[in-house]
Every structure is written in C-alpha cells, then in structure tokens.
N, C-alpha and C positions, 0 to 999 in steps of 0.2 A: 443249322442251315444244312440238308441233306447232300450237296455237293461244292467245290470250292471254285465252283462259277459264282462271283457275287460282281455288282455295281453300286457304287456310292453317288448320292448327289448330296449337298452339301450347302447350307444356307446359311451364312452369315449378317446378323442385322447390328447396325450401328445404333444407339440409343442416345436421346439427350437425355437430359436430368429428370425429365418426367416420364421418363421410357417411351417418348415413341419414337418411333422408327425414321430415322435420317438418314440410312444409306441403306440396299438390299446389297447383297452380293452372294451369286451361286455358281458353284463349281460342277460340274459333271464330267470327270475326266474320259470316261466313254463317248462322250460326246463332243468332246474335243473344244468343251468349256473350261476356263480356268479362272477365278474370279472374276467372272461377267457384273456388271452394275443393271440393277432392275431399278424400277419404279415401286412395282406392287406384283405381290406373289398371292395365290387362291391356290389353296391345296386341301384337298378331300381325300380322308383315308375310313375305309368301311372297317370297322369293329363286327366280326362277324359273331362272336359271342354277344353281344348287347343288340346288336342289329340296329345298329345307326351309325350314321356319319358323324366324324370327328372334323371340325376345321381349322385352319388357318388362313386368317385372309390377312394382310398385311400391305398397307402403302405407306411411302415417304410422304412429310409434309410437304414438299414440295411437287408430289404427282397433282400435275394441271388437271383439272377438271373433265375439260374435255378430252384428253386423253384416257382418263377413267371410261369416260361414255362408251369408248374404240373398244377400250381394254374388255368392260364387261360383254358388248358387241361380240366382239370376236372370242369368246369365252364362251357362250351361249351356242354360237354357231359352233364353235369345236364341240361342245357336249350332245350338239344335236348329230353331229358325226358320229362321234364315239357310240353314241347310244343307239345307232343305227348297226353298227359294225358288232356293237357287244348282244343285239336281243334278237337281231335282222325285221325288227317289227320294223317296215318302210313306211305304214301310214302314219304310227305317232312321230316317228322323225321328221315328215313332209309338214307334219301341225307342229312341231316344235320349229322347224325350217319357217311356217310361214309368221309364230310369234318373232322370230329372229329379226324378219322382214318389216314386221309391226312396229318392233323397238329401235328398229335403226331409222322407219319412216318418222317415228314421235319423235325421235330425238336429233333431225336434220343430218343425220349420218350418211343417206344415199343422197350422191351427187349426180 
C-alpha cells in the first residue's frame, strides 16, 4: 500500500461441527465497532483483473426468515442508493427503488 493510512474490518465466524455458521462477530475499530454480533453478512468484492464479483454470503442457523427478508430489502435499498452515488444514473436508481418497493409489497414488509 502506498501510504500508512489503513483501516481494518474483521469477521469472526463461529462454526458448528458441520461448518455451518452459529455465531458471526465483526470488528471495525475506526467505526467504534468491537466484536459486535451479527446474524447475517453479505460481502461483495470486485476483482478488476477477472472483471467479476466475488461474494461471501453467510447467516447463522438461528437467523429468523422474517428478519432475513427485511435484511434483503434494506440491502437492496442501500444498493440502489450506492448505485446512484457511484454512477449518477438517477433513472436506473429510481427503477431499482421501484423494484425495492415491489419487493417490500410482495413480502408484506410495508406497513
């Protein structure tokens, strides 16, 4: 790395005998997070050499399905916001938000 300014994010995954996640913990000291528990992680990493996305999708065995649906919805909304900021393509971001509304409606997430 060209300079000494770095930041680190760590994930600790507790596995059962079948290597299924039982506990997810994460640390991001710059953000004030120290061994916080999570029930799910979705991480996407862009490999510019291969021009493909690598992913890590993990959730604990006790992650409730209703919370997983909310997690997916909030992730999709965040992705549409990030897409807008990264590309300045407002029309597509709005289309993505429309899908997020449809997704929430079909899963009865909107109250």
